[in-house]
C-alpha positions as CSV (number, residue, x, y, z in Angstrom):
1,M,-16.3,21.4,-9.1
2,T,-18.4,20.3,-6.1
3,R,-17.1,17.7,-3.7
4,R,-19.4,15.0,-5.1
5,A,-18.4,15.8,-8.7
6,A,-14.7,15.7,-7.7
7,Q,-15.3,12.2,-6.1
8,K,-17.1,10.9,-9.2
9,Y,-14.4,12.2,-11.6
10,A,-11.7,10.5,-9.5
11,M,-13.6,7.2,-9.4
12,R,-14.3,7.4,-13.2
13,H,-10.6,7.8,-13.9
14,K,-9.7,5.0,-11.3
15,K,-7.8,7.5,-9.1
16,K,-8.3,9.0,-5.6
17,L,-8.6,12.6,-4.5
18,A,-5.3,13.7,-3.0
19,S,-4.9,13.1,0.7
20,H,-4.9,16.1,3.0
21,A,-1.3,15.3,4.2
22,L,-0.1,15.2,0.6
23,M,-1.8,18.4,-0.2
24,D,-0.3,20.0,2.9
25,Q,3.2,19.2,1.8
26,A,2.6,20.4,-1.7
27,I,1.2,23.7,-0.4
28,L,4.2,24.2,1.9
29,R,6.6,23.6,-1.1
30,G,4.7,26.1,-3.2
31,E,3.6,23.5,-5.7
32,M,-0.2,23.9,-5.1
33,T,-2.0,27.2,-4.7
34,R,-5.6,26.7,-5.8
35,L,-8.2,25.8,-3.3
36,S,-8.9,22.1,-3.9
37,W,-10.9,19.2,-2.2
38,A,-9.0,16.7,-0.1
39,R,-10.0,13.1,0.0
40,E,-10.8,13.1,3.7
41,W,-13.6,14.6,5.8
42,L,-13.5,16.2,9.2
43,V,-16.3,15.4,11.7
44,Y,-16.5,17.5,14.9
45,P,-19.1,18.3,17.6
46,R,-20.6,21.7,18.2
47,S,-18.5,24.4,19.9
48,R,-17.6,23.3,23.5
49,G,-19.6,20.1,23.0
50,F,-19.1,16.4,22.4
51,F,-20.6,13.6,20.3
52,T,-23.7,11.8,21.7
53,K,-23.6,8.0,22.3
54,K,-25.9,5.8,20.2
55,R,-26.7,8.6,17.7
56,D,-25.6,9.2,14.2
57,I,-23.3,12.2,13.8
58,K,-25.3,14.5,11.6
59,D,-24.2,17.8,10.1
60,E,-26.8,20.3,11.3
61,Q,-26.7,22.4,8.1
62,T,-26.5,19.9,5.3
63,G,-27.8,16.6,6.8
64,C,-24.5,14.8,6.0
65,I,-24.2,11.8,8.3
66,L,-21.5,9.6,9.8
67,P,-23.5,6.6,11.1
68,W,-23.2,5.6,14.8
69,E,-22.1,2.1,13.9
70,F,-18.7,3.4,12.7
71,V,-17.8,5.2,15.9
72,R,-19.2,2.6,18.4
73,G,-16.4,1.4,20.6
74,K,-14.1,4.4,19.9
75,D,-13.2,6.8,22.7
76,V,-14.8,9.9,21.1
77,F,-17.6,10.9,23.5
78,R,-15.7,13.7,25.3
79,K,-14.6,17.3,24.6
80,N,-11.7,18.3,22.4
81,V,-12.2,15.3,20.0
82,A,-12.7,15.3,16.3
83,L,-12.7,12.5,13.6
84,F,-10.5,12.5,10.5
85,V,-12.4,10.2,8.1
86,D,-11.0,8.7,5.0
87,P,-14.1,7.6,3.1
88,K,-14.7,4.3,1.5
89,T,-17.9,5.4,-0.2
90,L,-20.3,8.3,-0.1
91,G,-24.0,7.3,-0.1
92,K,-27.1,9.4,-0.3
93,S,-29.8,9.5,2.4
94,K,-33.3,9.2,1.1
95,K,-34.7,10.7,4.3
96,T,-32.5,13.8,4.6
97,K,-31.1,14.1,1.1
98,G,-27.7,14.5,2.7
99,T,-24.5,12.5,2.1
100,I,-23.9,9.3,4.2
101,L,-20.2,8.9,4.9
102,I,-19.0,5.3,4.9
103,P,-15.4,5.3,6.3
104,E,-12.5,3.3,5.1
105,A,-10.5,4.5,8.2
106,I,-11.2,6.9,11.1
107,T,-8.4,8.7,13.0
108,V,-9.4,10.1,16.4
109,L,-7.9,13.6,16.9
110,E,-7.2,14.7,20.4
111,N,-7.0,18.4,21.4
112,F,-9.1,19.6,18.5
113,P,-10.1,23.3,18.7
114,Q,-13.4,23.7,20.5
115,K,-14.4,27.2,19.5
116,G,-16.0,27.8,16.1
117,E,-16.5,30.6,13.6
118,R,-12.9,31.9,13.9
119,L,-9.4,30.9,13.0
120,V,-7.7,28.9,15.7
121,C,-3.9,28.3,15.7
122,G,-2.4,24.9,16.4
123,R,0.3,22.4,15.7
124,A,-0.1,20.2,12.7
125,D,-0.8,16.6,13.6
126,E,2.0,14.4,12.2
127,K,-0.2,11.9,10.5
128,T,-3.1,14.1,9.3
129,A,-1.7,17.7,9.2
130,I,-4.8,18.9,11.0
131,P,-4.0,21.6,13.5
132,L,-4.5,20.6,17.1
133,I,-4.4,23.1,20.0
134,V,-1.3,23.5,22.1
135,P,-0.9,25.5,25.4
136,A,-0.2,29.2,24.8
137,D,3.2,28.9,26.5
138,E,4.3,26.2,24.0
139,W,3.3,28.1,20.9
140,G,6.7,29.8,20.5
141,L,8.4,26.4,20.6
142,I,6.6,25.1,17.5
143,L,8.7,25.3,14.4
144,P,7.0,27.7,11.9
145,W,6.5,25.0,9.2
146,M,4.5,22.9,11.8
147,R,2.1,25.8,12.6
148,R,-1.4,25.6,11.1
149,K,-4.7,27.4,11.5
150,I,-8.1,25.9,11.2
151,F,-11.5,27.5,10.6
152,R,-14.5,25.5,11.7
153,F,-18.3,26.0,12.2
154,S,-19.9,26.4,15.6
155,E,-22.4,23.6,14.9
156,Q,-21.7,19.9,14.8
157,S,-20.3,19.2,11.3
158,V,-19.5,16.5,8.8
159,V,-17.5,18.4,6.2
160,P,-15.0,17.7,3.5
161,I,-11.6,19.2,3.9
162,S,-10.3,21.7,1.4
163,R,-6.8,23.3,1.1
164,G,-5.0,25.9,-1.0
165,Y,-3.9,29.4,-0.6
166,E,-5.2,31.7,-3.2
167,G,-6.8,34.3,-0.8
168,F,-9.8,32.6,0.8
169,F,-9.0,33.6,4.4
170,D,-5.6,35.4,3.9
171,P,-3.9,35.5,0.5
172,E,-0.5,35.1,2.0
173,D,-1.3,32.3,4.4
174,K,-0.7,28.7,3.3
175,H,-1.2,27.3,6.7
176,V,-5.1,27.5,6.9
177,V,-7.1,24.2,6.9
178,N,-10.6,24.8,5.7
179,A,-13.0,22.7,7.8
180,C,-16.1,24.8,7.1
181,M,-16.8,24.5,3.4
182,Q,-19.9,22.7,2.4
183,A,-19.6,20.0,-0.2
184,G,-21.6,22.1,-2.7
185,C,-18.9,24.7,-2.9
186,L,-16.9,24.9,-6.2
187,F,-13.2,24.2,-5.9
188,W,-10.4,22.6,-8.0
189,L,-9.5,19.0,-8.2
190,A,-6.3,17.4,-6.9
191,L,-5.7,13.7,-7.7
192,E,-3.1,11.2,-6.4
193,E,-1.1,9.4,-9.1
């Protein structure tokens, strides 16, 4: 099921897609294995870059947009920052045919990995479970159940988050956060009760 179809299904049944943090815990307990869409989206700048002031944040591959008005006044225009977006609604742009992300809430993530097109290790953020970079000398101090890996694009991206561990990057690794799947990919559905 595509991300849009998953969202419509959830709305039709008066439910929400499962939050990333809830999915993260279910995966770690071994209760969820199939790759599924999370409710939230991840918005990040191109590798070694930062967001531009007074401009919509646009995914360079799909045309998905987070409008500028929702990040105005937030301290996000610097390196190592990403946005964890819990959407209120998803609109459709007539101009680009891409999705317009209207947020319910935005969490600014500090120390987000800058390099794209590879797995990057980090420590799970306590609120979002998104991996954030830590100094190499501190890696050994992180408890194994707090370690995560993230795969992201090199380009500026507005992407839905997906989780599961049935062999996408590594069949044995349940710590990988997928921040590189386009909304048109077909994955399973996980709903909150």
